[in-house]
N, C-alpha and C positions, 0 to 999 in steps of 0.2 A: 420376386424381383421388383416388387412395387416399392421402389425407393425414390428419394428426391435428391436432386443435385442443384448446384447453382447453374451449371451449364452441361449440356450433352453435346459432344462432337461426334458426328457420323462420318467415318472414314479415317484411315490411317496413312494417307499419302502425305506429300509435302504440305498441303494446305491444312489438312486435319491435324497433323503433328504440330505444325507451327501454332495453330489456334490452341490446341490442348496444352502445349508446353507453356505458352504465354499466360493462359488462364491459371494453370496450376502454380506457376511461379509467383503469381500475385496472391495466392492463398485461397482461391476459389475451389469449391468442391466440384471436381470435373469427372465425368464419365465419358470415355471414348469407346465407340463401338465399331468394330471392323468385321466384315463378313468373311474375310479370308481366314485361313487356319493360323496365320501369323501375320504381323504387320509387314507389308511389302509383298505378301504372297500374290496379290492381285495387281500389283503395280508394275508397269512396264514403261521404260523410257530409254532414250538413246545411249548414254545418259550424261548430260553435262550439269555440273553443279556450279551455280553462280555464287561466289563466296560472299558478296555483300549482303544478300538476303539472309543467309544463315548466320553471318557474323552479327547482325543486328539482334538475333535471337540468342546465340551462344557464342560470345566473343572469342573464346579459346577453343573452338571446335577443331581447329587444325591439329591440336595436340593429341586427339583421340579418335576422330572420325575416320572411317575406312575409305580413304581417298586413293585413287589410282595414280593419275598423273596430273601435274599442273600444265595448263595449255600455254605454250610459248609461240605457237604459230597457227594462223587461220588461213586456209586456202579456199578460194572460190573458183569453181570450174563451170564453164559453159561448154556443153558437149554435143558433138554430132555422133554419128555411128562409129567413127574410127579415131577420133581425136578429141582434144579439149583445148580451150584457150581460157586463160584465167589470170588471177592475181593472188598474191598472198602477202600477209603481213606477219613478220617475225621480229620480235623485239626482245632484247636482253632484259628490258625492264620487267617483262613478264616472268623472268627467271628469278627475280629478286623478291624475297618475301616481304609482305604478305602477298601470296599469289591470288589472282583475280578469278580464275576459272579452273575447274578440275573435271576430269572424267571420273565416273563412279560406276559401281555395279549396284543397281537399286536394291537387290535382295539383301546385300550386306549393309548398305547405307540405311535403309529403312528400319532394319532391325536395331541398328545403333541409335537412330533417332527416336524410335519408340522407347528404348531403354531410358533415354534422357527424359522423355515425357513421364515415364513411371517414376523416375527418381525425383522429378519435380513434385510428385504427389497425386497425379491423375490415376484413376482406375481404368485400366485398359482391358476390354473384353473382346476376344476374337471368336470366330466361328459363330457369329450372331448377326442375323439380318434384321435391319429395321424395316418393318413392313408398312409403316404409316406414321403419321403425326397425330398426336392427341391434342384436342382443342377444348376450350371451355365454351360456355354458352354464347359468348360474344364472338367466337371464332379465333381467339388468340391461341397460339401454339403453347401448350403447357407440358409437352413431353413427347415421348415416342412409344410406339408399340413394336415389340420385337417378336421373333418367331420362337422364343423360349416360353415354357409354361409360365403362366402368370407374368407375361412379358411386358407389362406396362411400366415405364420409368418416367418420372416427372422431373421437370427442371424449369428454371426461370426463362431460359433461352436455349434454342437448339441451333448449332452451327452445322449447316449442310455442306459437307465436303466429300461426297461419295463418288466423285469422278464425272467424266464427260457424259455418261448415260444418265446419271442422277435420277434414277427411278423414283427416288423419294420426292424430289422437287417436281417432277412431272406428274406424279400421282396426286400431289397436293395442289396442282394447278399453278405453281409458282413459275413454271417454265414450260414452253411449248415442246412438242415432239421435235426431235432432232431432224432438221432438213438435210438431205444428202449433200446439198451444196455448201453446208456450213461445217462439215466434219470430214477429216481425212482419215484414211486407213493406212497405217504404217506397219511394215514388217521389218524385222531385223534378225540378223544372226550374229553370234559371237564365235569368232575363229581363234582358237588358242594356239600360241606359238611361244618359243622361248623369248624372254624379255630382251635378250641381246639381239634377237632377230628383229623385234619391233624397233629397237633403237637404231640399228644400222640401216634399216629400210627407210626410216623417216629422218635420218640425220639428226638424231636427238640423243641426249645423255640421260643418265639414270634420273627418273622422276619427271622428266620433261615429256610433253605430249603435243600432238598435232590434231587439228580438226579439219576435215575437208567437207565442204558443202557443195553439192552438185545439182545442176539443173540442165535441162535441154532434152535431147532425144531419148534419154534413158526412161523418161516417163511417157513416151509414145504419144505426145501431144496433149497429155493430161496435165492439169495444174498440180504441181507437186515438186518435190526435191528428193535428192538422195543425200546420204551422209556417211562418213567414215570417221570413227573416233579411235584413238589409241589408248588402250588400257595398259596395266603393268605387264601382263603376259598374254594379251589377247587383243583382237581388233573387232570393234563393233561395226558392222556394215548394214545399211538399211535404206529403204526408200518408202516414201509416203505420197499418196495422191488423193484427190478429192473422191469421196465415196460416189458422188453423182457421176463423175467421169468413168469410174470403174463399172458402174451399172450400165452406162450407155455403151461402152466399148466391149463389155463382156470379157474383160481380161481379169486374170487372177493376180493378186499381189505377189504370189510366189513366182509367177512368170516374170513380172517386172524385176523382182530381186535377182533372179537368175540372169536376166539380161544385163543388169547393172554389174554383177560380179564378173560377167564375161567380157565387159568392155575392156579394150586394150589398155586403157589408162588405169583401170582398177585391178584387173586380174593379177598383175605382177606383185601388187601390194599384199595380196592374200595368199600367194603361192607358198605351199608348205604348211599352211595352217590347218588345224583340225576343227571342223565345225561341231560344236557341242551343244549350242543353245539356239532355239528358234522361238520367236514370239511375235505376236501381232497386237496392235492396240489402236484405239480411236483417238484422234487429236481434234479438239475444237478449233476450227480455223475460220469461223464465220466473221471474226473481227469485231470491231466496235458495235456494228449494228445488230450483232447476234447476242449481245450481253442482255440478260433478262433483268427484271427488278431483283435486287440482291438483298432486300431487307423487308421486313413486315412485322406484324404483331407477334413477337416471341421467336423470330427466326432471322437468320442471315445466311447467305450463300457465299462460299469462297472457292478459289481454285478452278479446276476444270469444270466443276458444276456450274460456275458462273461464266463459262466460255472465255476465261482469262488466259489467252495465248497470243503472243505477238509473233505471228507467222513470218513476217518479213525478216526479223532478226533471229528467228528460231529460239525464242525465249518462252519458257513455260514454267519450269520449276521455281524460278525466282518470283514470277508473278503469283504462283500458288502460295509460296511461303509468305510473301508480302501481304496478300489479301487475307490469308489466315491470321497473320499477326495483327493486322489492322482491325479485323473483325473482333478479335479478342481484346484489343486495347479499347475499342469502343464499349464493349461489354463491361470491362473493368472500370472504366470511368463512370458508367451509369450505376454500377453496383456500389461504388464508393460514395457516389452522390445520393444514394438511396432512391434512385429514380426507377420506375418500372420499365421493363423491356418491351415497350410499345413501338409501333412503327414510327411514331413521331420522334421518339428518342433515338431509335436505332438508325434513323436516317443520317445520323452523324457518320456512320460507317461509309456510306456512299460519298459524303463530302470529303472524307479522308482520302478515298480512292481518287476522286477528281483532282485533289491537290497534289497527288504524287505521280510518279512516272507511269504507273500502270495505265490509268485512263488517258493521260496525255499522249503516251506513245501509241496506244490503240486508236485514239481519235486521229492522230496524225496520218495513219495509214488506212483510214476508214473506207476509202474508195477502191483500194487495190484489189480486194477479192472480186468485185464485180468486173473490174477491168480485165483481170487475168481469165476469169470465166468466159468472157465474151471475145477474147483475143488469143487463141491458142498459138498464134504465130510466134509468141514469145518463147514457146517451148518446142517449136519445130523449125520454122523458116529462119528466124534470126540466129539460132545456134548453127544452122547449116551455113548461113551466109558469112558469119564472122569467122568460123573455122576455115571455110573455103578461101576467104580473103587472106587469112594468115598463111595458109598453105601456098597460095599463089605467090605472095610476096617473098616467102622464104625459100621457094624453090629456085635454084640457080640453074637456068637452062638456056642462057644466051638471049633471052627475050629482054628487051629494055624495060625499065621500071615504069616509064610513062605508059607504055602499051599495057603493062600489067594493071596499072591503075584504071585504064579505060575498060579493061576486061572485067575488073571487079565492079566498077560502076554499072556496067551493062548488066551484070548478073543481079545486082541489087535492084536495078530498074525493072528487069524482067520479073523477078520474084516478088517484088514489092514496089509499087510505084513511089515516086518521090513524094506525092501527096500522102500516100499511106505511111511512109516513114516519118514524115513530119507530124502527121496526125497521131501516130503511136508515141512519138517523142513528147508531144504536147500532153497526151494523156498521162504519161508517167511523170512529167514535170508537175502537173496539177496535183497528182496523187502524193508526191514526195515533198511538195513545198511546205 
């Protein structure tokens, strides 16, 4: 297997596929290596596809990609133990093509995406683990070592896109060990039911979909969120919390998911469905400060391997595809200019990221992870208070509204002092400004 390529891409998730496709489309000799038995076999996601990121790669993807439903409504719920208060945005604009977001089943989608990579000319090898990077005498990466016999493969540059764990980047010293406070563990189930039931339950028509994002008591004071996505003939339901919180509270993700499914606001939406799939995965949620160095002599990092997830807006796959594409575009520019793949030249990749939404958005919310870690009242006290206030004001029981307002204020004052409320509001204002 001692061959040589222009580029080697490690991983066949959204970032790896985006990189391999872009490189192959430009005529470079590309090898993509995936440890799973098939592309997508190791990939788990909610899953939402953001059209813009894929459209920049494959403009006509809507004509053939295995898409479930286009999203026309976003709901946001803040929950206590018995109720939820929230908001939603539904627009007919989202029903007009070209649609902006879709639900997908990753196993189907990744198989299709990998086919496009191969059609573009890349060589894709599965069931192969990259065990390390090959370097020359000066330390420049010149290829990879695999677990196959005679498994050394050489290339001008290696794109590391092997996921949040990124054993390759960690072993090479490009990234530190994952800190429990920088990664979330998410679990999800897929409940199958007739598509007519999905549509009637969520007040949608054929092809339309709804997304529900949930926060509050369902995470038992831990930093995290729940989610519910409508597929064609199934519903994805899940919850994710920070690994550090799980370790401290000694709760299992399965217990959290069961509590979420049993919530009075969620249980009716799943009623009659048949649970057929269960999965768990890690999500990098350390934010801007957790991003490692993403380039060096003969290598770049893309996707979850580089901790590229915007946890506030629940965006990950679009950042993965964008970083994979930009890594490839940087390599293509250098190859066409006849420049070596050194750290000096590959630094252009980071500059591309700085100039686009990826780094700008992550930098905007750089302080939020620390704020939420240190203030679990955002997941306990405040959900209880706002739901209690709504319950009090909406209960018609002969008590005048001014008295009710005094009761609500007293409750807020008792559970959280005025200075505490103002302090928390100021923290969020500074983080979101």
